[in-house]
LOSETI-491638 format. One record per atom (N, C-alpha, C, O): residue in one letter; x, y, z. Coordinates in steps of 0.02 Angstrom, whole numbers, plus 50000, padded with zeros to 5 digits. Atoms other than C-alpha are relative to their C-alpha. Layout:
! LOSETI-491638
AXYZ
...
***
This chain:
! LOSETI-491638
X499374997349976
X498414857748147
X499885003450066
X499335006150078
X500044997149934
X498754864148323
X500445006250003
X500975006549972
X499624993849993
X499344881348373
X500095001550074
X499714999350117
X499894997549932
X500074889148530
X500305006949994
X500565008849941
X499734993249999
X500604906648578
X500744999850018
X500934996850069
X499294999849988
X502464909648567
X500165006350040
X500035011950019
X499804994349959
X503114920648707
X500585003849971
X500685009649987
X499414996850030
X504664924548605
X499805004649942
X500015010449939
X500194996050058
X503874930448443
X499345003750009
X499165008049968
X500644997049985
X502194935548520
X499484998649945
X499065002849931
X500485001950052
X501244926348383
X499814992750009
X500114989150049
X500185007049999
X500364909948356
X500484996149955
X500654998349900
X499545004250039
X501514896148297
X499724992950000
X499324991150044
X500215006950003
X501214878248247
X500284996150059
X500824997650084
X499785003849942
X501334865448387
X499734993049997
X499294991449957
X500255006849993
X501084847348433
X499385000350044
X499275005250079
X500605000049957
X499454842448518
X500165000750075
X499805004050111
X499824999749929
X500334840348686
X500205007250019
X500015009650073
X499794993149986
X501114857748676
X499415004849996
X499395009750033
X500584995650007
X499464865648620
X499544999550060
X499225004550078
X500465000849944
X498504858548768
X500335001450067
X499995001150118
X499684997749938
X499794863748900
X500385006449984
X500995006249976
X499694993850021
X500124881948857
X500525002750049
X500475001750110
X499474996749962
X501674891248916
X500344995350049
X500574997550102
X499635004749958
X502414875548991
X499634997650061
X499944994250103
X500375002549942
X501034872149118
X499884992549993
X499714990249938
X500105007250000
X500904853849163
X499304998450028
X499115001150080
X500665001749974
X499164846449183
X500044995350059
X500474990950062
X500075004349942
X498684838349348
X500644998950038
X500814993350056
X499395000549960
X500294842149439
X499824998950073
X499395002550099
X500165001149929
X500264835149616
X500265005950041
X500795008750028
X499814994449957
X500324848449751
X500074997750071
X499634994350098
X499905001149929
X501044846749925
X499995006850034
X500405011150020
X500074993749967
X500484860750037
X500505000550058
X500584995650095
X499534999249944
X501774867750159
X499625000450065
X499025001950067
X500324999549934
X501424867250344
X499865007350016
X500215011749993
X500174993249981
X500584882450418
X500545003050044
X500814999850088
X499494996749960
X501794895050488
X499685003450061
X499955003050116
X500324996349947
X500584905450591
X499384996550027
X498934999850052
X500595003749979
X499344891750633
X500024997750071
X499644993150089
X499955002349931
X499824889950816
X500005006050047
X500185011650027
X499994994649950
X499624900250974
X500624999650044
X500705003850088
X499385000649961
X501294894451045
X500495005449977
X500515007049918
X499504995250022
X502684907451046
X500544996549958
X500684990649967
X499485002750043
X504034905050917
X500614998050042
X500775001350091
X499425002149961
X505554895450979
X500575005249993
X500685007949939
X499454995350001
X507024906551026
X499825007050018
X500265011250024
X500214993349980
X505984921851073
X499875000150075
X499574995550101
X500184999449929
X505904927651253
X499255001350008
X498935003749961
X500724999649990
X504174927751328
X499755007350000
X499175008549981
X500234993049995
X504104946751352
X500325004349947
X500665009249963
X499754995850054
X504574953651183
X499585006349996
X498995006250012
X500384993750001
X504064971851155
X499414999949952
X498925003449964
X500565000050047
X502944967851006
X499434995850025
X498894995949995
X500555004049971
X501914955951113
X499695003850059
X499605001050113
X500264995949946
X501174970251215
X499244999450004
X498934995549968
X500715000049987
X499414973451277
X499615002549939
X499855006849902
X500434998050056
X498014975251149
X499735007150013
X499405008350063
X500204993049991
X497694993951124
X499355001749964
X499115007449969
X500594998650040
X496164992351012
X499405002350042
X499095007250023
X500594997649962
X494814993751148
X500095007250026
X499625011250025
X499874993149977
X495635009551219
X499925005049943
X499625010249952
X500054995550058
X495785017451046
X499285000749976
X499085006049952
X500704999650019
X493975013151008
X499635004950045
X499225008850021
X500324995349953
X493435022551165
X500195007249984
X499785011749985
X499764993250015
X494515037551119
X499665002849937
X499435008549937
X500274997650063
X493875038750940
X499245000550000
X498965004449961
X500734999849999
X492045035650983
X499725005050051
X499125006050054
X500224995049951
X491985048751123
X499725006049963
X500015008549915
X500334994450032
X490795062751077
X500245006550032
X499925008950079
X499734993849972
X491855078251112
X500045005649949
X500325010949963
X500024994850049
X491585088050953
X500625000749957
X500635004949911
X499394999650040
X493345085250883
X499954995349940
X499654990049944
X499985004750057
X493605077950709
X500474994250016
X500914994750059
X499625006149986
X494365060650703
X500755001149993
X501144998350032
X499284999250011
X496045066650638
X500335004550052
X500945005650048
X499714996149947
X496295077550793
X499894997050070
X500045000350120
X500205002849936
X495725065650931
X500584997650044
X500494996850104
X499465002749959
X497445059550988
X500435005450032
X500955003850062
X499664994849962
X498005076351054
X500515004149962
X500435005549902
X499524995250026
X499525087251026
X500354997749936
X500405001749890
X499675001950063
X500445076850893
X499545000749939
X499765002849886
X500484999250056
X498865076750785
X499905007349983
X499875009149924
X500094992850013
X498635095550806
X500615002849964
X500555006949918
X499394997650031
X500455098650760
X500044997949927
X500215001949884
X499995002450069
X500345087850605
X499475003549957
X499615005249900
X500544996750036
X498685095750553
X500195007349983
X500115009549927
X499834993050011
X499315113550575
X500595000849952
X500615005449911
X499444999950048
X500945109850483
X499754998749930
X499965002149883
X500285001550067
X499975102350338
X499625006049973
X499695007749914
X500384994150022
X498815117450331
X500475005749981
X500355009149931
X499534994550015
X500275129750337
X500364998749934
X500445003349893
X499675001750063
X501185120550196
X499535000749941
X499735002949887
X500494999550054
X499595119850092
X499865007349982
X499865009149923
X500144992950013
X499205138350112
X500625003449971
X500565007349924
X499384997150026
X501025143150085
X500134998049927
X500345002249887
X499925002250068
X501115132549927
X499515003349952
X499695004849895
X500504996650042
X499515140249860
X500205007249986
X500155009649930
X499784993050009
X500165157849889
X500605000349954
X500635004649910
X499415000250043
X501825153449808
X499804998949927
X500065002349883
X500235001250069
X500935146549653
X499655006149971
X499765007849913
X500354994150025
X499815161749638
X500495005749983
X500415009149932
X499494994850013
X501305173749651
X500404998249939
X500545002649897
X499625002250059
X502285163449524
X499595000949936
X499865003049885
X500434999050058
X500805163849404
X499935007449983
X499935009449925
X500064992850012
X500605182649427
X500645002749968
X500605006649920
X499374997650028
X502445185749393
X500104997549929
X500355001149886
X499925002950066
X502445174149242
X499535003249949
X499675003349889
X500494997150047
X500925182949168
X500165007249982
X499845010049937
X499824993150015
X501745200149169
X500395000449934
X500814996249920
X499644999350063
X502355206349000
X500735001750013
X500905005150062
X499294998549994
X504235207248974
X500135007249979
X499835009749931
X499834993150017
X504985224648971
X500545000049946
X501024996249950
X499514999450054
X505925229348814
X500535005250020
X500365010550046
X499454995349985
X507625237648838
X500255003349939
X500715007449943
***
C-alpha cells in the first residue's frame, strides 16, 4: 500500500502509486523555459533619458578614501556634522532613557503610604 501526506488533515493517507511518488502535486520532469535576463545588458533601458539622476558618478572610491584615512575618528563619525548630530542625539536619548528608568524603578520601589 502507498501513503502520502495530506495537507488538509496533516496525516498520512492512503494513495495511488502515482500520487505517492509525486507528493503535494509536484510533477516529475517538468520542462522548464528560463526567462530572458532582465539585467544582462549594459545598454540603457528604453524610454529613459541618458542623464537620469540615479546614473551618477561612482562614489565608492571617494568613500573608501574617507573611511580609510587615519585621523583618529571612529568610523561612525567620519562623514562630519550629520554623523556627529546623529551620534549625540542617540547618546542623549540613551542616557535620558536610562535615567527615566532608574527614577521610575526608584519610585515604584517606595512603600505606599497608608491614610
